[in-house]
N, C-alpha and C positions, 0 to 999 in steps of 0.2 A: 313684588308679587309672590316671589318664591318664599319669602319669609312667612307668608300666611299659611303655608302648608307644613312648615317645620314647627314641631312642638318643642323639642329640645335637642341639644348636641352635647354629647359627653366625650371629652378628650382624655384618654388614658395616658399614663406615664410612658415615655419612650424607652425602648429597650435596644441595647447594642450601640455601636459607635461607627462613625464613618458611613461607608456604603451599606453596611449591614444593619443600620438603624431602622427600627420598625416602631410605628406608633399606631395604636388602635383608636379609631374614632367611631362612636355610635351615633347614628342619626335617627331620631324618633319623629315620624311624621304624624300629623293629625289623621285620625280615622284608620291608620294602617299600623302604627306602632314602629318597632325597630325595623329599619330598612338596611338590607345588606346588598352591597354592590357585587355583582357576579365577578368571580376571580378573573375570568378571561372570556371575552366575547369573540367568537370566531366569525370573521367577515367572509363573504363569498369569495373575495379576492384571495384570502388566505387559504380557503378550501381548494381553490383552483391551483394555487402554488404548490400545496401539499400533494395534490393529485399528479401534477406535472413532475414533481421530484420523484414520486413513486414510480411513474412510468419510465423516467430516465434511468432509475436504479434497476428496474426490471430489465430494460433493454441492455444495460451494461452487463448485468449478470448473465443474460442469454448469450451475449457476444463472448463473454469469458468462457462459458461452457462450450461454445462452438470451437473456440481456439484450443481449449484443453482436449476436446475430442479429436481435433485435427492432429495435434501433437501426439496423442495416443496412437492414432491410426498410422502415423508416420513411423513411430518407434516399432510398432507391430510389423509393418512392412519391412523395416530394416532387419528385424530379428529373423523374419522368414527368409529374406535374402541371404543373411549370414548363414543360417542353417542349411540352405540349399548349396551355398558355396562350400561349406564344410563337408557336406555329403559327397560333393564332387572331388574333394581332396585338396581344395585350395585353402591355405592358411594365410590370413592377412599379415601375420607377423613375419612370415618368410619373405614377403615382397616389400616390406616397409623399409624406407631409407632411415638410417640413423641420423639424428640431429645432434649437433654439438653447439655449445653455447658460444664458441668463438673466443672465449677468454681463457688464458692460461695463467694460473696463480702460482707465483714463485715466492715462497718464503713468508708471506705476510700471514697466511693462515686464515684470512677472512674470506667469507663466502661472497659470491657474486662480484668478485673483483675488489681488491683493496687498492692501496696506492701503488703496489707493485704489479698489478694485473696488466698483462700485455696481450694485445690481440694476437691470435695465432690462426694462421690459415689451416685449412684441412690438408692433411698430407695426401699428396697425389700418389696413385699406384705406380710403381716403377715397372717399366716394361723391360724384359730381358731381350736383348738383341741376339738372334741366332747366329 
């Protein structure tokens, strides 16, 4: 029955190889002429999926902005606190404890401990007895 509507079919030479191969086919129908198939037909399910993905992306971006704003506010508060401490005469470097790596390098010259690296404990302060 479908053959009654088709006037002629023209198959053109193929182009490309493998997955990139394309071949043009022209279909001429009676009373219509050349018929071209639409490149892409969007179904309602696809429209709904695209809308859902856009909503998810917008929600993700909004959450990211909220987190960035919270980080900014936290840094701002820390700067204000630091400035207030500085005005009162408190310097954080003065009260900071020094940290040591715990490794003592002898002779190898390698960083972060070579084969001659030996653990070294922190020297304790000696008390003078009166």
